[in-house]
N, C-alpha and C positions, 0 to 999 in steps of 0.2 A: 591446830597447825597444820590437822590434816587436811583440811577445806582448803590451804592456799595452795594448794596442790595443782598441778593443770596436768593430764593426760593428753600430753600429744601422738595424735594417730596418721602415719603417713602412710601413704601410696604411692611410691617410687616408681618414677619412669622416665628413659632417657631423656626428656626433655624439660619435661615436669612432673611437679609433687601438686598430691592433692591432701589439702589438710582439715583433720578434725579435731574439738579440744572437748573433751571430758571435764568439770569442774570436779569437783574432790567430792568425798563423800557422796552415801552408796545410792543419795536422789540427786546428786547433781545433775546440771544441768549438760546433757552433751549438745555441739552441737557444726554445722562445717560451719570450718573458715572461708575456703574455696580453693586457688586452685595457684601455688607460684610456679617461677620457672628452679629445673637443677641447677642453679648457679652455689658458687659460696659467698657472691653479693644478697641474695636472694633470703638463702635459708638463715644466714645474718640476722639478715631483718627482719625474720620473722622471731626469732630468738626477744631478740628487741621490744616485740611488740606484745610479744606473750606475756614477759616475763618482765611485766611494767607492775608496781603497786606488790612488786618485793614477793611477788610469781614464784613460785619455785618449779620447773616443769619439767618433764620426766618425757621426752618421747620414744618414740620404738616404732621402727618399720620393717618388712617383710625381707631377711634373705634372698638373693637373686640374685643378678649380673651386672647390678651398678654398683657393684663389693664394698666394701666398708669406709670405704671416706664421708659421708653423711656420718658415719659413726662415731669415726673420728674427729671431725667438724665439731662434732655437737660436744662432745667432752672433752675439750681441748677450750673449750669456749668455758666450761666450768658445768656441762648440763647432765643430765643421764641419759641414758640414750642408750635403749638396748635392738638387739640387730635377734626380729624372733625366727626360728624352724613355722616356713611354711605349710607346714605339716602335719603338726600340731598346736593349729588354730580351731580351735574346736569351732564346727560347723551344728547350727538346726536343719536337721532331715528335712523340714519343706522347705524351704528357702530357693528357691528356681529363679530371683533375682539375680546378678548381679552388678554393677557397676564401681567406678574407685569411691565414688563418694561412698557407698553403701561400706567397700574395704576402709576407706581410711575410720570413718564414724565407729566400726567393727575393730574395730582395733584398740582405739582408743578406749572406749566403755571395758571390753575383756581385762586391755593393762591395767586399768581401774581395779579390775574383781581382782588381779592375779591367776589369769589363767592363759597368759602368756609361758610358753620355755623359753628363755634365750638361749641364742646359742653362743660358742667360744669364736671368739674377734682375736686373730692372733694378731700381733704388732707389725709393724709393717716389712723387717725383715728378717721373719718367719714365712708374709707372704708372698715373698719375691725369693726367697727359694722355693716354697709352694710351686709360682707359677715355671720354676724351669723345670723344676719335675714334672710338671703338665706337660711344655712344650714338645719333653723328653719325650713323655709319654705319644703325644702326637708323632711324633718323629716315626713312633714305634709304627705305630697304624698309616700311616703313610710310605713306609716302607713295607707292611704287609701289602696293600693295597697294588701298588706296584709289582710287586714280584708274583701276585696276583693276577693284573694286567698280561704281563712278561710270559705266563704263564702257560692263562687264556689265549696267546696268540697265536704260541707253539703246539699247543694241546687241537685248536685249526685247525694246523697244517701239516698235522698225526707225525710232530716229533716228539717221541716221549723218549723221557730221562730214569733209569731204574735203579739211578744208585741216590743216594744223597745230595739234593739239593745246593745249589747256589756256595757251594765250595769251587776252591781254587779249580779242577779237572772238570769239573761243571762250566763255569766261565768261560775255557780254554774250547771244552763242549760248542757254548752258543758259538764262540768266535770261528768254531769253523763248519757252523750251517753251510747247506746252500739251497739255494730258492731259485722256483721255477721262473716269478717275476719279482723282476729288478726290484718292484717298491717295496717289497716285501724287505729286502734286506734293507731300507730307510725305516722301517716300521723297526723291525730288530733291532740297531743299533739306539732310537730312541728310547724302545724300552727299556734295553740295558744301561744308558746314560740315565732314564729315573730312578733305574734303584739306586745306582751307584750314587744320585747327587743321594738318594733318599737314604744310603747307607753313612755316607763323608755327615749327614745334619744330626745321624742320630749319633754317629761316634764326638762330634762334635758338642754336640751335649753332653754328653756322657763323662767326659774331661773337665768340663765346666762343670758340672755335679761336683764331681772331684776335686777339684779348684777351691771352689768357693764353700765348700763344709768346713774348714777349718776353724771362720768367721762365724759359722753360726751357734746357736749360744747352746743347742739340741744337741752341738753334734758328738757328747761325751756317750748321750743315751747313741744316738746314731750307730756310735764305732763297736758299743755294749750289746747289742742287737745281732751284731755281725757273727758271734759267737754260737750264732744260731744253724744250726741247719738250715737251708735255701735261704739264708736272710745272708746275702752278700753286700758290695755298697749299693749301689742303685735299689734294692730295695729295699734297703732295710732305710736309706737315706726318704726312700719315696713314702712311705707308712708312715712314719714320723714327718713326712709334711705332711701329712693328708691325717692326722691324727691330732697333733702336735703338742703338748705336755700333755704327758699321763696321768700327772701325779692327781688332776683333776674328776680321777675315775677312782671312786672311797675302794671299791673292791674288783677285779675283774671280772664278777658275773655284769657289771654297769658296763663294760668295755666291750665283749658279746653282747651288749643286748646294744649296745650302740652300734657295731657294727653291721645288726643284722644278721647275727649267726646261731638267737635261739629262735628254737618253735611258734609257727603262731598258735593261737589257741584259743578255740569258742566252746566256753562252756555253762554249765545253767545247771543247779543240781546236783543229780548224781550223777550228773551225764559229763565226763573231759572228755573232747575232742580235741586232739593235737596235728599239727600239718603240718607245710610248709614251714619252709624259712620267713623268717619275717623279711629279710632282704631293708632293714629301714638302715638311717646311717648312709658314711661315705663306700659308694660300690667299688671306688680303686683303692681303694684299705681292705674293703672286703674281700676283693680282686687275688690283690697280693697273698695274703694269707693261704688265701683254695688256693694257688701256685706252690707258694712254698710249700701244702700241706703232701700234694704231691710225694715229692722227697724224701715222704717216712715213710715209705715202702719198702722200701729197700732196708738191709739187717741197722742199729746201731752200730756204726762207728766212726774215725778223727778221721779224717784224709787229707791228708798234706796241704791241700785248701786251705782249708779249716783250722788247723793247727798255728797255722801263720797266724789267719786271722786276730786270731786267738792265743798269744802271746805273750801282746801287754797286758792283758784285761786280766781283773783283780780271779784269784783263785774263787769267790763267791760266784761270778755269774759265771765263769764256768762250769762251776756244779748245778747250776739252774739250768744252763741248756746240756747237759748228760744227761742227764734228768730228764728232762724234755725228749734226748732221743728216745734216751732206753723205753721210757713211757709213752711216748707216740707212735714209737716201728713197733711194739709191740701191741699197740691197742689197733694199730691200721691190718695186721696181721689175725687179731680177732675178728674183729670184726668183719674182715673180708671171709673169713674162714663163714659167717655165718649166710653167707649168700646174699650179704644185704649190695647193693648197683654201689656201683666208683663213685660216683659221686654223692651217695651219701655220705659213706664211709668217712669222704675226703672229707667235707662240709663238719661233720662232726672229730674230725683233727682237725681244719683250722680252729674251731668255735676253741678247745683248749689248747690248740698253738695259743690264741689270745691274750689268755690266762698266763701261759710263761712269758707271753713278750713283757704283759702287765708288771709281773714279778722282778725282772731284769730290768726293768724302765725303776722301778721303787729301787732296786740299787745303786743308782748315779744319783751325784751331787751336779746338780748343775748351776754352773756359774753365777752369779746376780748380772743380773745386764746393767 
């Protein structure tokens, strides 16, 4: 039965897909099939043609900018299809030639050998939430750029503001600036308008996240994570949107490794050498945990805002959140006293924080779809 399996490697591009097929069995033939258009009809025709004579097909392609549409289409048609992590594809050290055809052949051969690592594929609803939180992140970056451009213009004109910026008082100060050149007033108003438009976009997307959250299957996990310090609504929603269902991680160490918060290592024999963080996996989720870890430099306490977020949560979740506070705040101070750089201390706190996130997510029952 294993010989009747066809392993299909797809090198996916915007306009076309290069296809290679590996027959089942360790010595089965691996051949180039050709190129097809990246359309639903062409993909359906490929599956029908290759699936003749009762051959069971297993497709694979690299995760990339084309998304998960191909995987969903093939899975809906009754075929196995995996999306592969590009960074974990085995590469030969001496390989210096790369073409689309070779990539497709390599995918088919490695999939047959079981050497590929599949990524988690979100359902369409989860992917929509993730696109929403990423749109807000883009809006935050755009706001930062707009503010930097305005600040740079003011610096060139010798306008210094030594109080906290971007407050109402700061806006009033900007409105009262005088320049010798009339064109500078036009430039200032344009920069201010860009900042205000970026702020409105960010606030609008933040409100949309809060409005759409109740309909999401992972909304209970987001609510539970808000019991922790540094995990308000937007941070918790973004973290879960990026990571997905945490139940697929058997233990917290797997989650820490997935986030790239574990040290790299190059050891041989009696020599053990550990380096900086691997920084593998999802960079957005890792950045959020590092940002949240900075809040643990203060003494452990339950603020009024945090108390309001915890009111409707079960006692078990509140206990885990308080345990995280007491442990991580003490650990932050202890590591800081040793003289370690602040970024090293914060990364260590973020790694342990990921473990508490995993523990809280395990306490939540996700409703069936």
